VEXROFI-994613 format. One record per residue (C-alpha): x, y, z. Coordinates in steps of 0.2 Angstrom, whole numbers, plus 2048, in hexadecimal, padded with zeros to 3 digits. Layout:
N
XYZ ...
END
This chain:
91
83E81F7E9 8368167DA 83E8057E0 8348077F1 82480A7E7 8287FA7DC 82B7F07EC 81A7F37F3 8117F07E2 81B7E07E0 8167DA7F2 8037DE7EE 8037D57DD 8007C37E5 7F27C97EF 7EB7D27E0 7EB7C27D6 7DF7BA7E4 7D47CA7E6 7C17C97E7 7BB7D07D6 7AA7D67DD 7B37DF7EB 7C07E77DE 7B17ED7D4 7A97F57E3 7BA7FD7E8 7BC8047D6 7AB80E7D9 7B38167E8 7C381D7E1 7CB8247D1 7DB81A7D4 7DF8087CE 7D97FB7D9 7DF7E97DC 7D07E47E7 7DB7DE7F6 7D17DE806 7D77E8816 7DD7D9820 7E97D3812 7EF7E580F 7F37E6822 7FC7D5821 8077DC813 80B7EC81C 80F7E282C 81C7D7823 8257E7820 8307ED811 8427EF80D 842801814 8387FD824 8477FE82E 84C80F829 84981E835 839827835 84183682D 84682C81E 83682181D 82B83181D 83383680D 830825805 81E82380B 81A835805 8218307F4 8178207F3 80782A7F8 80A8377EB 81082C7DC 80681D7DD 7F681B7D3 7F080C7DC 7E480D7EB 7EC7FE7F5 7FE8047F2 7F98157F9 7F080D808 80180680D 806819811 7F781B81B 7FB80C825 80D813829 80682482F 7F881B839 805811842 810821845 80082A84C 7FE81D859 80F81F860 
END
């Protein structure tokens, strides 16, 4: 499971390097989690590209996404889980 969490973190790092510092500072006021300061359109872009486990059946992905939600200490990484469940709710 840890490898999936690391994959998401690694995919967000390039965006974090370009993050807007004032926005990141603002986001830190809203959460107790670590924050990269990546804006929502870029987060959705990363999610839309998929992950190594995106092809797995829902029964397997739900376990992975729950692990990521519960184990991550980063706001944007956790947001990826919300995008997954948001997409599932629309189906």
